[in-house]
C-alpha positions in Angstrom: 18.1 -21.3 20.0 15.2 -19.2 18.5 16.7 -16.0 19.8 20.0 -16.8 18.3 18.4 -17.5 14.9 16.4 -14.2 15.1 19.7 -12.4 15.8 21.4 -14.1 12.9 18.5 -13.2 10.5 18.6 -9.6 11.6 22.3 -9.4 11.0 21.9 -10.9 7.5 19.1 -8.4 6.7 21.3 -5.5 8.0 24.2 -6.7 5.8 21.9 -7.0 2.8 20.7 -3.4 3.3 24.4 -2.2 3.5 25.1 -4.0 0.3 22.2 -2.3 -1.5 23.3 1.0 0.0 26.9 0.6 -1.4 25.6 -0.6 -4.7 23.4 2.4 -5.3 26.2 4.7 -4.2 28.5 3.1 -6.8 25.8 3.4 -9.5 25.5 7.2 -8.8 29.3 7.6 -9.0 29.4 5.6 -12.2 26.8 8.0 -13.7 28.9 11.0 -12.7 32.0 9.4 -14.3 30.1 8.6 -17.5 28.8 12.2 -17.7 32.4 13.5 -17.3 33.5 11.2 -20.2 30.6 12.4 -22.4 31.3 16.1 -21.7 35.1 16.0 -21.9 35.7 13.2 -24.4 39.3 12.2 -24.6 40.3 14.9 -22.2 38.4 13.4 -19.3 41.7 11.9 -17.8 43.2 15.4 -17.7 40.0 16.8 -16.3 39.9 14.3 -13.5 43.6 14.8 -12.5 43.2 18.5 -12.5 40.0 18.4 -10.4 40.8 15.4 -8.2 40.3 17.3 -4.9 36.9 18.6 -6.1 35.8 15.2 -7.2 37.0 13.6 -4.0 35.0 16.2 -2.0 31.9 15.5 -4.1 32.2 11.7 -3.5 32.6 12.1 0.2 29.7 14.6 0.4 27.4 12.2 -1.5 28.5 9.3 0.8 27.7 11.4 3.9 24.2 12.2 2.5 23.6 8.6 1.8 24.7 7.7 5.3 22.2 10.3 6.7 19.4 8.4 4.9 20.7 5.1 6.1 21.0 6.1 9.7 17.6 7.8 9.6 16.0 4.4 9.1 18.4 2.7 11.4 17.5 4.9 14.4 13.9 5.9 13.5 12.4 2.7 11.9 14.5 -0.4 12.1 11.6 -2.5 10.9 12.3 -0.9 7.5 15.3 -3.3 7.3 13.0 -6.4 7.6 13.2 -6.5 3.9 16.5 -5.5 2.3 14.5 -4.4 -0.8 13.2 -1.4 1.2 16.6 0.2 1.5 17.3 -0.6 -2.1 14.0 1.1 -3.1 15.0 4.3 -1.2 18.5 4.6 -2.7 17.4 3.5 -6.2 14.8 6.3 -6.1 17.5 8.8 -5.0 19.9 7.6 -7.7 17.4 7.4 -10.5 15.9 10.8 -9.7 19.4 12.5 -9.8 20.2 10.8 -13.1 16.8 11.8 -14.7 17.1 15.4 -13.5 20.5 15.9 -15.0 19.6 14.1 -18.2 16.8 16.6 -18.6 18.6 19.6 -17.5 22.1 19.2 -18.9 21.4 20.7 -22.3 18.6 23.1 -21.3 17.7 25.5 -18.5 17.8 24.2 -15.0 14.1 24.9 -14.6 13.2 22.0 -17.0 14.5 19.5 -14.4 11.7 17.3 -13.1 12.7 18.1 -9.5 9.3 17.3 -7.9 9.3 13.8 -9.4 11.3 12.4 -6.5 9.1 13.8 -3.8 5.9 12.5 -5.5 7.3 9.0 -5.9 8.3 8.9 -2.2 5.0 10.1 -0.9 3.2 7.2 -2.8 5.8 4.5 -2.4 6.7 5.3 1.2 4.8 7.9 3.3 4.6 11.6 3.8 7.0 11.8 6.7 9.7 9.9 4.9 9.0 11.8 1.7 9.7 15.2 3.4 13.0 14.0 4.9 14.2 12.3 1.7 13.2 15.3 -0.4 15.5 17.5 1.8 18.4 15.1 1.3 17.7 15.0 -2.4 17.7 18.8 -2.6 21.1 19.0 -0.8 22.4 16.2 -3.1 21.4 18.1 -6.2 23.0 21.3 -4.8 26.3 19.5 -4.0 26.5 18.1 -7.5 25.7 21.6 -8.9 28.4 23.1 -6.8 31.2 20.7 -7.7 30.1 19.7 -11.2 28.9 23.0 -12.6 29.4 21.8 -16.2 26.5 19.4 -15.6 24.0 22.3 -15.6 23.2 24.6 -18.4 22.8 27.8 -16.4 24.9 30.8 -15.2 26.9 29.2 -12.4 27.5 32.3 -10.4 23.9 33.5 -10.4 22.1 30.2 -10.5 23.8 27.8 -8.2 21.1 28.1 -5.5 18.2 27.8 -7.9 18.2 24.0 -7.9 18.2 23.9 -4.1 15.3 26.3 -3.8 13.2 24.6 -6.5 13.9 21.0 -5.3 13.2 21.7 -1.6 10.3 24.1 -1.7 8.5 22.7 -4.8 9.1 19.2 -3.6 7.7 19.9 -0.2 4.6 21.5 -1.8 4.3 18.4 -4.0 4.4 16.1 -0.9 1.4 17.7 0.7 -0.5 18.2 -2.6 0.0 14.6 -3.9 -0.9 13.0 -0.5 -4.6 13.6 -1.2 -4.5 12.1 -4.7 -6.5 8.9 -4.9 -6.6 8.3 -8.7 -4.0 8.7 -11.4 -6.1 11.5 -12.9 -5.9 13.2 -9.5 -2.1 12.8 -9.6 -2.1 14.7 -12.9 -4.2 17.4 -11.3 -1.6 17.6 -8.5 1.1 18.5 -11.0 -1.1 21.4 -12.2 -1.5 22.6 -8.6 2.2 22.6 -7.9 2.7 24.8 -10.9 1.5 27.8 -8.9 4.2 27.8 -6.1 6.8 26.8 -8.7 6.0 29.9 -10.9 6.1 32.0 -7.7 9.5 30.7 -6.7 11.0 31.2 -10.1 9.5 34.7 -10.3 11.1 35.6 -6.9 14.4 34.1 -7.9 14.6 35.8 -11.3 12.9 39.2 -10.4 16.1 40.9 -9.0 17.9 40.2 -12.3 15.0 40.8 -14.7 16.1 44.2 -15.9 19.6 43.2 -17.0 18.4 39.9 -18.3 15.2 41.1 -19.9 11.5 39.9 -19.7 12.0 37.3 -22.4 14.4 35.3 -20.2 12.0 35.6 -17.3 9.0 34.3 -19.2 11.1 31.5 -20.7 12.3 30.5 -17.3 8.7 30.4 -16.0 7.6 28.4 -19.1 10.4 25.8 -18.6 9.5 25.5 -14.9 5.8 24.8 -15.8 7.0 22.2 -18.3 9.3 20.7 -15.7 6.3 20.2 -13.4 4.3 18.5 -16.1 7.2 16.3 -17.1 7.6 15.3 -13.4 4.0 14.1 -13.2 4.3 12.2 -16.5 7.4 10.5 -15.2 5.7 9.6 -11.9 2.8 8.1 -13.8 5.2 6.0 -15.9 7.5 5.0 -13.1 5.0 4.2 -10.3 3.7 0.9 -11.9 7.3 -0.2 -12.3 8.2 0.4 -8.7 4.8 -1.0 -7.5 5.4 -4.3 -9.3 9.2 -4.4 -8.9 9.2 -3.8 -5.2 5.7 -5.1 -4.5 4.7 -1.7 -3.0 1.1 -0.9 -2.1 -0.1 2.5 -3.3 -3.6 4.0 -3.4 -3.6 3.5 -7.1 -2.7 -0.2 -6.8 -5.3 -0.6 -4.1 -8.0 0.7 -6.5 -6.8 -1.8 -9.1 -6.7 -4.7 -6.6 -10.3 -4.0 -5.5 -11.7 -3.8 -9.1 -13.9 -6.7 -10.0 -11.7 -7.1 -13.0 -8.8 -8.2 -10.8 -7.8 -11.7 -11.9 -8.2 -13.4 -8.5 -11.5 -11.7 -7.8 -12.8 -12.7 -11.2 -11.9 -16.2 -10.4 -13.5 -16.0 -7.0 -16.7 -14.7 -8.5 -16.8 -17.5 -11.0 -15.7 -20.5 -8.9 -16.9 -19.5 -5.4 -19.8 -17.0 -5.8 -20.9 -17.4 -2.2 -17.5 -16.6 -0.9 -17.3 -13.6 -3.3 -20.6 -12.1 -2.0 -19.5 -12.7 1.6 -16.2 -10.9 0.9 -18.0 -7.9 -0.6 -20.0 -7.4 2.6 -17.0 -8.0 4.8 -15.1 -5.4 2.7 -17.8 -2.9 3.2 -17.9 -3.5 6.9 -14.1 -3.4 7.2 -13.8 -0.2 5.4 -16.4 1.5 7.6 -14.6 0.2 10.8 -11.2 1.4 9.5 -12.6 4.9 8.9 -14.1 4.9 12.4 -10.7 4.2 14.1 -8.5 6.2 11.7 -6.9 3.3 9.8 -6.4 3.0 6.0 -9.8 2.4 4.6 -8.6 1.5 1.1 -6.3 -1.1 2.6 -9.0 -2.5 4.9 -11.3 -2.9 1.9 -8.6 -4.6 -0.3 -7.6 -7.0 2.5 -11.2 -8.0 3.1 -11.7 -8.7 -0.6 -8.9 -11.2 -0.6 -9.1 -12.6 2.9 -10.9 -15.8 1.8 -9.4 -16.4 -1.6 -7.8 -19.6 -0.1 -11.2 -21.2 -0.5 -10.6 -21.3 -4.2 -8.6 -24.5 -3.7 -11.8 -26.4 -2.6 -14.7 -24.1 -2.9 -17.4 -26.8 -2.5 -16.1 -27.6 1.0 -17.4 -24.2 2.4 -21.1 -23.7 3.3 -21.6 -20.5 1.3 -20.8 -22.2 -1.9 -22.8 -25.4 -1.4 -26.1 -26.0 -3.0 -27.6 -28.8 -0.9 -24.9 -31.4 -0.7 -22.4 -31.1 2.1 -19.2 -33.0 1.5 -18.4 -32.9 5.3 -21.2 -35.2 6.0 -19.1 -38.0 4.6 -15.8 -36.9 6.2 -14.2 -37.4 9.6 -14.1 -34.2 11.7 -10.3 -34.3 11.7 -10.2 -34.1 7.9 -12.9 -31.6 7.7 -11.2 -29.3 10.2 -7.9 -29.6 8.3 -9.7 -28.6 5.0 -11.4 -25.6 6.6 -8.3 -24.3 8.4 -6.1 -24.7 5.4 -7.8 -22.0 3.5 -5.9 -19.4 5.5 -2.5 -20.6 4.4 -3.8 -21.5 0.9 -4.9 -17.8 0.6 -1.5 -16.6 1.7 0.3 -18.8 -0.8 -2.0 -17.8 -3.7 -1.6 -14.1 -2.9 2.2 -14.2 -2.6 2.5 -16.3 -5.7 0.5 -13.7 -7.6 2.9 -11.0 -6.3 0.3 -9.1 -4.5 1.3 -6.9 -1.5 2.6 -8.7 1.6 0.1 -7.1 4.0 -2.8 -8.5 1.9 -1.3 -12.0 2.2 -0.7 -11.6 5.9 -4.4 -10.7 6.6 -5.5 -13.7 4.6 -3.4 -15.9 6.9 -4.2 -14.1 10.2 -7.9 -13.4 9.9 -8.8 -16.5 11.9 -5.8 -16.3 14.2 -5.6 -19.5 16.4 -9.4 -19.8 16.9 -11.0 -23.2 17.3 -13.2 -24.5 14.6 -16.2 -25.1 16.9 -18.5 -27.1 14.7 -16.0 -29.9 13.9 -14.5 -29.8 17.4 -18.0 -30.4 18.8 -18.6 -33.2 16.3 -15.3 -34.8 17.2 -16.2 -34.6 20.9 -19.4 -36.4 20.3 -17.8 -39.1 18.1 -14.9 -39.7 20.5 -16.8 -39.5 23.7 -15.1 -36.3 24.8 -11.6 -37.3 23.8 -10.5 -34.6 21.4 -7.7 -32.1 21.6 -8.9 -28.6 20.7 -5.5 -27.8 19.1 -6.2 -30.3 16.4 -9.3 -28.4 15.6 -7.9 -24.9 15.6 -6.5 -22.5 13.0 -2.7 -22.5 12.7 -2.3 -18.7 13.1 -0.6 -16.4 13.6 -2.9 -14.1 15.4 -3.5 -10.7 13.8 -0.4 -8.6 13.7 -2.0 -5.3 12.5 -5.2 -3.5 13.3 -6.4 -4.1 9.7 -6.1 -7.8 10.3 -8.1 -7.5 13.6 -10.8 -5.5 11.8 -11.2 -8.1 9.1 -11.3 -10.9 11.7 -14.1 -9.2 13.6 -16.0 -8.2 10.5 -15.7 -11.6 8.9 -17.2 -13.4 12.0 -19.8 -10.7 12.6 -21.2 -10.9 9.0 -21.4 -14.7 9.1 -22.9 -14.8 12.6 -25.6 -12.1 12.1 -26.6 -13.6 8.8 -27.8 -16.7 10.8 -29.9 -14.6 13.1 -33.7 -15.0 12.7 -34.4 -11.6 14.2 -31.8 -9.0 13.3 -32.9 -6.2 15.5 -30.0 -4.0 16.7 -30.1 -5.5 20.2 -29.5 -9.0 18.8 -26.8 -7.8 16.5 -25.1 -6.0 19.3 -25.2 -9.1 21.5 -23.6 -11.2 18.7 -20.8 -8.7 17.9 -20.0 -8.1 21.5 -19.7 -11.9 22.1 -17.4 -12.2 19.1 -15.0 -9.5 20.3 -15.0 -10.7 23.9 -14.3 -14.3 22.9 -11.3 -13.2 20.8 -10.0 -11.1 23.6 -10.3 -14.0 26.0 -8.4 -16.2 23.5 -5.6 -13.6 23.1 -6.3 -12.9 19.4 -5.5 -9.2 19.8 -2.4 -9.4 21.9 0.0 -8.7 19.0 -1.8 -6.1 17.0 -1.7 -3.1 19.4 -5.4 -2.4 19.2 -7.0 -0.6 22.1 -10.2 -1.2 24.1 -11.6 2.1 22.9 -11.0 1.1 19.2 -12.6 -2.3 19.8 -15.7 -0.5 21.3 -15.8 1.8 18.3 -15.6 -1.2 15.9 -18.4 -2.9 17.8 -20.7 0.2 17.6 -19.8 0.7 13.9 -20.5 -2.9 13.0 -23.9 -2.9 14.8 -25.0 0.1 12.9 -23.7 -1.2 9.6 -25.0 -4.7 10.0 -28.4 -3.4 11.0 -28.4 -1.8 7.5 -26.9 -4.7 5.6 -29.3 -7.3 7.1 -32.4 -5.0 7.3 -35.9 -6.5 7.4 -38.0 -6.2 4.2 -41.8 -6.1 4.0 -43.5 -9.1 2.4 -44.4 -8.5 -1.3 -48.0 -9.4 -2.2 -48.3 -12.5 -4.4 -49.8 -10.7 -7.3 -48.8 -11.0 -11.0 -49.7 -8.4 -13.7 -50.3 -9.0 -17.4 -49.3 -6.7 -20.2 -52.4 -4.5 -19.6 -51.3 -4.0 -16.0 -54.2 -6.0 -14.6 -53.8 -8.4 -11.8 -54.6 -11.9 -13.2 -53.3 -14.4 -10.6 -50.9 -14.9 -7.8 -47.3 -15.1 -8.6 -45.8 -18.4 -7.4 -42.4 -16.9 -7.1 -43.7 -14.1 -4.9 -45.7 -16.6 -2.9 -42.5 -18.6 -2.4 -40.7 -15.5 -1.2 -43.3 -15.0 1.5 
């Protein structure tokens, strides 16, 4: 029955993606039709009847290019269809970029088109590999429209029909590699300045053979428009990225920085209502980021996921040890109820994150970071009260187990930080023993079976955590219990320092 349901769901998702594909295709054709009406006015009917074959060829060419994109994901990454909004994102990016390029370029030189905008949006909203492939399709798409709808472009058709193809493909590819290193919005603006250099070189090479009949003024103006086009591209990317981030719930490096800021709403609430959990999350985030770097995973994502992994404790913060100040509510509760409260924080965190429209992977880590592990303290308490008659499943987290390496890292770092904090002697040997025990136990319980993490990576995580935790929980020398007056003379012992000792 379950397999049948999964097959039905997959079919529905596939049909949904086809619907978005057709919708975006129709939107692009509608834009072309509107542009024809604007340019030809009341004569647009005659124009369309006289150029029916060209328009039909254009429509079929665009359809084939859209199909290339669709089948790329179908054969290369079917998981992309798990959310129909993914395919809508890709085709809406294509359609919107074409529309913007022609709105900017129709009454000016072709060089003013923000041709690198599409490539830069793709590299942040998708990834570098997809951005390169999609930029190629986008370049061909622009070229096809230029060929069959030359009146859309304000340039000499015979001499300039290949300019758009060269600029879109070459400059867009440069932009993909240059923008991939940007980690701040200021860095993105700098990327636009970097791409100016190859853009100017390409324009110079394209225009140089005709510089003598055209004149140097047109050459300089073309270069100036191309530089302006790069700057317009970056400005549009800065304006559109937040729209796509929120509208499609996409995770970019810029949004990760915003999510990990202490001014983020949920983190501010966590700091105010559950300060112990907040401080614990800060340390886990530091550990997770270090481990992610060590095994080649996304460090910014690991840090963000760790910040939010325990936000479910906001529902009942006083029920968790790190937020208690002496009174423990679980002393008055049955172990079954206590276990239910403790394990519910994973799903509560998932619900809070998804309701706040934060990225799905952050919510998944919050739900998966305890997997299906037993809650040992309350299981042991139940065993004592029931005389050994307690089912461990009733005292275990509901899962699922970690589905990604990031979730596995947070699971290990979370347990390692809590366990080593309880050590009396935090020498590296003791820390190593605790971390090794945590990883081995989770391996025995099958917690890493679905996240594709290797033994070598687990060993690297263990060594990284031992080194990091030895620094986080380092020993401090005892301060002498002396207090100084305003004249810097020791007058008496400081009771606060004496208490610290």
